[in-house]
N, C-alpha and C positions, 0 to 999 in steps of 0.2 A: 338552642342552635339547631338541634335535630328536628324540632317541630317546624322551625322557619323553613329549613331546607325541604322538608316533606311537603309543606303547603305550596312552596314555589314550584316544585316538580309537578304537583297536581294541577296548578293553575296553567303551567306551560304545556300540559297534555302529555308529559313524559311518562306518566304512570297510567296504565290502562285500567287497572282495577285498584280499589281501595280496600285494604285489609281492615275490617271492622273490629278485629281483635286489637288493633293498634289505635284506631280513631273512634270517637264517640259521635255517631251521626244521628242523634235524637233531637235535633233542633236546639240543644244547649250550647253554650259558649263558655270559654274560660274567662279569667279576669281581664284579659286584653281583647275580648270580643272575637276570639278565634275558635276553630273546631278544637275541642279538648282532646288531649292525649289520654287514652284509657289508663295507662300505667301510672301517670303522675297526678291524676285528678279523680275526685269523686270517691265513692264506696266508703270503706271504713276510715281511710286516712282523712277524709273531709268530715265525716259524720262525728268523729271524736271531738272536734272543735265545737260542733253544733250541740252535741249532747252536753258539753261542759257548761255552756251558757243556760241550757235548759235545767241542768242541776242547780245552778244559782237561782234561777227564777222560781223553781219549785221550793227551794230552801226558803226563800223570802215569802212566797205565797202561803205555804203551809205553816211556817213559823208565825205568820200573822193570823191566818184564817182559823186554824184549829183552836187558838186561844182567844179568839175574838169575843166569843160569848162570855168568857170569864172576864175579859177587860171591860165589856159593856156593863156587866152586873156588879163587878167589884170596884172598878175605878170610876166609871161614869154613873154608876148606881141606877141602872135601868132595871125594871122588873123582868121576870123570865120571858113572858110573852112578847114584850116590846123588844127585848134583846134578841130573841130567836127570829122575830120578823126582820129586824135590822140586819142580822147575819144573812138571812135568806135573800133580802133585797140586794145587799152588797155582792153576795156570791152570784146572784142572778144577773146583775148588771155586768159583773166581771166576766161571766161566761157567755153573755149575749153580745157584748161589745165586739168579739171577734168576727161577727157577721159583717160589721162595718170595716174592721181592719183587714179581713180576708178579701173583701171586695176591692178595697183600695190597693192592696198588694198585688192582686192578680191583674188589675186593670191599668194602674198608673205607676206605682212606685217600684214594683219588682219586689221579690221576697226578701232579698238581702238588705236592700235599703229600708224596707218596712221594719225588719228586725232591729236595725241600728236606731232608727228614729224612735220606735216604741221603747227600746231599752233605755234610752236617755230620759224619756218621759217617766218610765218606771223608776229610774234612779232619782229623778226629781221628787217623785212621791215619797220614796224612802227617806230622802234628805229632809223633806218637810215634816215627815212623821218623827224623825229624830229630833228636830228642832222643837216640836210640840212637847217633848219630854224633858229637854235639857235647858231651854231658855226659860228663866224664872217667870216671866210675864205670860208665857204660854202653857205652863204646867197645869195639870188637871185640878190641883188643890193648892191653896196658899197656906195651908196649915197641915199638921200631921194627921188629924182626924176630921173628916168632913163627910157630909151625907150627899152632897151634890158637887159635880165638877163645874168649873168655870165655863161660861158660854164661849169665850174666845178659844179655849182648848177644844171644845166640841166642834167649833167651826173649822179650825185648822186640822183637827184629827180627821173629820169626815172629808175635807177637801183633799188631804193627802191620800186617804183610802181610795177615793174615786179617781185620783190621778193614777194610782196603781191599777185601777180597773181599766183606764184608757190605755195605759202601757201594755197591760195584758192583752187588750183587744187587738193590738197590732202584732205583738210578740208571739203569742201562742199559735195562731193558725199559720203565720208566715214561717216560723222557725221549724215546726214539725214538717210542713210540706217542703220547705227548702232542704231539710235533711233527707227526705224521701226522694227528692229530685237528684240526689247524688248517685242514684242507681238507675241504670239503663233498662227500661222495660223490654227492649228488643234484644237483650243479651241474656241468654239462658242462665248463666252463672250469677250475673248481677241481679236478675229477677228473683232467684232463690234467696240471695242474701237480703234482698229487700223485704222478703217475708219475715226474716229474722230481725230486720231493722226495727219494726214496730215493737217487738218483744223487748229488745235491748234498750230502745228509747225509753220504754216504761221502767226498765230496770234502773236506768240513770235517774229517771223521775222519782222513783221510790227511794233511791239513795238520798236524794235531796230532801224528800219528804221525811225520811227517818231522822236525819240530822235536825230538820226543822222542828219536829215535834218532840225531840229529846233535848239536844243541846240548847237550841234557841229558846224553847219553852222553859227549860230549867233556868236559863239566864233571866228570862222575863219574870218568873215567879220568885226567884231567890236572890237575884242580884239587882237588876234594874231593867225596866222596859227600854230606857234610853240606851243602855249598853248593848242590848240585843239589836236595836235599830242601827247602831253604829256598825256592828258586825255585818248585818245584812247589806247595808249600803256599801261597805268596803268590798265584800265578796262580789256584789253585782258589778261594781266598777272594774274589778280585776278581770272578771269573765268577759266583759264587753271588749276589753283589750285583747284577750285571748281569741275571741271570736273574730276580731278584725285581722289578727295575725294569720289566721287560717285562710285568708282570701285567695292566695295563689293556688290552693288545692280545691277550691269549689268549682262546681259547674252551675252556671247561671241560666235562667230562662227570662227572656225579655217580655215585659208586659205587652199584651196585644189589644188593649182597649177593653171597654166594658163587655163582659161575657153575656150580659143580659140582652144586648142588641141582636145577636143572632137568634136568640130564643124568640124575641118579638117578631123578627123577620119570618121565621118558620110559621108562627101562629098566623100572621097576616096572610102569607102565601097559601097556607092550608085552607083558611076560611074563604079567601078569594076564589080558589079553585075547587071548592067543596062539591060542585055539581059535576065535575069531570069524572068519566068512568075510570076505574082503577085498572092499570095495565095488567095483561095476563101474565107477564113475566117481570118480576121485580128488577131484573137486569136492565130494563128499559128506563128506569128512574135515573135522574141526572146525578152524575158524580164527576169530579175533576179527574183528569188523568193522573196516574200514579207518579209520573215524572214532573208534575206541577211544582213550581217553586214554593217553598215555605208552607206546604200544605199541612205539615204535622202528620200525626197518625190518622189513617182512615179507618172508619168503623164499618163493620159488616151490617147488611140489612137484617132486621128482625121482624117477625110477623106481628108483634104486638102493637097496639095503638095505631092501627093502619090508617086512621083518618088523617094522621099527620103526614103520611107518605105522599099525600096529594100535593104537598108543597114542592116535591121533587119531580112531579110529572111534567114532562116537556110538551108544551102545547104545539099544535101543528104550525102555527105562525113562527114559533121559536126554533123549529128544526132547521138546521143548516145555517143559522145565524151565528155570528161570532160570539165567543164566550163573553167578551167585554161588553156586549150589548145586553146581556141578561141582567135584569134588576134583581138584587138579592131579596127585595120585597115581593117579587113575583115568582122567583124560582130559587129554591134552596137545594143544596147538595144532600145526598143520602147521609153523609157524615153529620151535617148540621141537624138534620131531622133526628138521627139517632142520638145526638147529644141532648136534644130536647126530650126524647124518650127517657134518657138516663135520669134527668132531673125529675121527671114525673114518677119514675120508678123508685127513687129513694124517698119520696114524700111519705108513702105508707109505712116504710121502715122507721122513718123519723118519728112519725106520730105514735107508732106502737112501742117506741122506746121511752116515751115521756114518763110513764109510771115508774119505770126503772130509775129515771132521774130523780123522781120524788123520793124514792127509797134511799138513794145515795145521799140526798141532802140531810138525812137524819144523822149521818156519821159525824158531821161537823157541828151539830147543834145538840140534840137531845142525848145522843150517845156520850158526848163530852160532859154534858151537865149531869148525866147519871154518874159518871166517874167522880165528879166533884163531891158527891154526897156519900161516897163509899170509903172504906178503909184503904188508904193508899200507902201504908207503911210497909216497907220490906224488912220485916223483923218479927221475931217470935213475941216480942213485947208490944203491948198496945200503945205505949207512950214513948218508945225509943226506936231509933232506926231511921233510915232514909225515907222521905215521903215523896212519892211520884207526883209530879204535876198532872192535873187532870187531862190536859191535852196530849200528854205523852202517850197515853193509852192508844191514841190514834195510830201509833207506830205498829200496833198489832195488825191493823188493816194493811199497812204497807208490807209487812212481813208476809202476810197471806198472799198478797198480790205477787211479790217476788217469787215465792214458792210456786204459785200457779204458773207464772210466766216461764220459769226454768223447767218445770215438769213438761209444760206444753212444748217448748222449743227444743228441748234435748231428749225427750222421751216420746211423748204422744205423737208429735208431728212426724219425726223420722220413721217411727214404727208404722203408723197408719199410711204414710206416703208410700212406703215399701209394700204394704199389704194391698193397697188399692191400685198401685201402679200408676199413680197420678202425681202431678206436681204438688198438689195440696193433700194433706192427710185429712184435715177437717175443713169443710167449706166455711167461709167467713160468717155467713148467716147462721150456720149451725153453732159456731163458736159463741156468737152473741146469745143465742137461745139457751145454751148451757149456762152461761153467766147469769141470765135472768132467773133460771131455776135456783141457782145458789143464793141469789138475793132474797127470793121468797123464803127459803129455809132460814136465812139470817134474820128476817123479820119475825118469824115464828119463835126462833131462839131468843130474840130480844124481848118478846112479849112474856115468855116463860120466866126469864131472869128478872124482869122488872116486877112481875107478880110476886116472886119470891122475896125481892128486896122490900116491897111494900108490906108484905106479911111480917118481915123482921122488924120493920119500923112500928107496925101496929102492936107487936108483942113487947116492944121496948128493949129488945136485945141488942147486942153490939152490932155496929154496921158490918155488912158483908164485905168481904175482900173485893177490891176492884178487879181482881183476876177472874171473877165470875163473868166479866164482860168479854173475856178472851174468845169464847166461841162465836159470839155475834160479830166481833171485829174481824176475826180470822175468816169466817165464812163469807163475810162481805168482801174481804180482800180476794178470796178465791173467785167470787163473782166478778169483781173488777178485772182480775187477770184474764178472764174470758170475755166478758161483755164489753168493758171499756176499750181494751186493746182491739177487739173485733170491730167495734164502732169506729175507732180511729182509722183502721185499715179500710173498712168498707166505704166511709165517706171520703177518704182520700182517693181510693182506687176507682170507685164506681161513678164518679162525676166526670165531666169533660176535662181533658188535660189542662186546659187554660183556666179552670175553676178550682184547682186543687186546694188553694188556701181557703177559699170559700167553703170547700168540702169539709176541711178540718173545722172550720167555724160552725158548720151545721152539726158536727159531732159535739162540739163544746156547747152549742145551744140546747142540746138535749139535757145537759146538766144544769145550764142556766135557767131554762124555762122550768125545769124540775124544781129548782129552788123557789121560783115565783109561785108555782102551783102548790108547793108545800106550804108556803105562807097563806095562800088562799084556802087550802084545805084546813089548816089550823084555825083560821077565822071562822069558816063554816062550821066545823066540828064544835068549836067553842060556843058559837051561837046556838046550835041545835041542842047540845047537851045542857046548856043553861036554861033554854026555853021550856024544858019539861019539868022544871022545879027541882031538879037534882043539881049536885055540884058539877061544875065544868070539868072536862077531862084535863084542862090546863089551869091549874091554880096558880097562886102567887109563888109557890115553891114546888119543888119536885115531889115532896112527900104528901102534898095535898092534891096532887094531880093523878090521873089515871093513864099514864103513858102506855101501860100494857094493852089497854083496849085500843089505843091509837095504833100500836104496832100490829095488832090483829087485823085492824081495818086495812092497813097497808099490805099485809101478807095476802089478804083476800083480793084486794085490788090488783096486786102484781100477778097473782095466780090466774085471774080472769084475763088480764092483759097478755100473759104468756100464751094462752090458748089463741087469742086473736093474732099475736105475733107469728105463731106457727103457721096459721092459715095464710097470712100475708107473705111470709118467707117462701112458702110453697109456690106462690104466684110469681114472685119476683124472679128476675133473670139477671145475669152478670154481663158486664161490658164485653163485647165481641170485637176484638181489634184485628184488622188485617195485618198479619205479620210481614215485615219487610224482608226481602231477600238478604242473605248474608253478605253479598258483594254487590256494590253499585258500580255502574259504568263511570268512566272518568268525566264525561260531559255533565252527567247529572250531579256529581259531587262538585265539579267546578262551579256550576251554577249556584249550588248551596253555599259554597265558600264565598263566592263573590257577594252574595246577599248578606251573609253574616259578618264579613270582615269589616 
């Protein structure tokens, strides 16, 4: 009622100024298409519903992904190399699909609708996966002991897995960006909370991961794969309902069509006017008035990539002509030009992050397979006590990530923010670089531990304890807490506002392409090491392989890449937004309300 009365007063012109502490004027709307009230929408009250469904999705994903290599080798009976490649292919597709899902969410569906649609596809995949384990004709084996699974089971299994990939493709980029949309960038307090959002988003993510690789994996290994799938399907169904219940608290952003069209317009305009002289004053470049309807946030001009600025040069014949007569293929605004620069700016960061993605891919393949060959009993006796499922060791990485996120958010960031006197204690690109350094150390640690494990096998002594893997998992978790969270924030924040789902998809594609590149690297290394008359680094089993050498190779690659990344990061710049005034006049707000209502 209060909101309706307030809007009516503004429309009638009875209110001269709008208090932006009360209203959110960032182009978002509430569930009824109106200007949102700050007190009753967005921020943490909305984000908790969003983090709940992310918890469910990560519970399902990691409950399946971390034990997938065990399922492929033990149930479907694939050899180690084939199983590792299949895991990498599935992980790669799952983390590349968000490029399509993010584009559709930003352009046509809207982020909320994209999350709902993809969640139902995800649930369909989980249901089909459950059926493949419980329906007799679809089960992997028709007898107690068999050496090959049935073809029908493999077809249904991989169909359900790739349905989950499609579901993740729309779910992951849309949900994370939708959660970040609940914070107003032009409000100082909400902007600070948004910096913590990505940390606590990953805290919720890791909580789902922990339960996935402990409870779900335990049920898979010691109860039934089918029972585990029933649990995952039920939890996903419940959290979809919870997500929908939170609808009155959300702030929504309407899709604005393909974000690629403005980029193409800038390119065409810049090429067309490439011979024009550059103006002596950048202020002469074309920009819409600040009072223009539905303009969104305007970006400040930057001196880099100046050849694109020619798209915003006003030709003599265009001066004095009406704005509606200007073709966007001939004349672009400074903001559109700067948005094009933003996309070009993130490409080098994306490329220099791919080696990091290759290293991350090892945690769900070879790290887990290492655990399966080691002593996993929690007991002083060799033959008695509880045996940890191999995939459960992945929880150590999640614990490391949680520790890193909490230390960063509660200690490092506040202390450094105060010391530097700036809004950020550590810049985003610095945070990513620190994480990459941790990952290099993790690969070195993994190589040393694997060498020690192989020596124990050669001497024929008792298998090493699985807790020898703790350092490499924990250090990898520390790296994720800095680099992965930093990449999420960077690709969300440093792309144009209308492309934020696609920005999250770019971050996910670092991990996705990293999985594909890991498979390619395994194939190349396998071929090269075999061609010289020696045994391959990847044998039929882990004990006949030389994973320690492979880890040393990854450590060297990531070390060289880190040096390249540091040079790229020094060149890169951050988005420069024109901050809006704290109070708008009633006419400007009235126009905005009439447009959105």
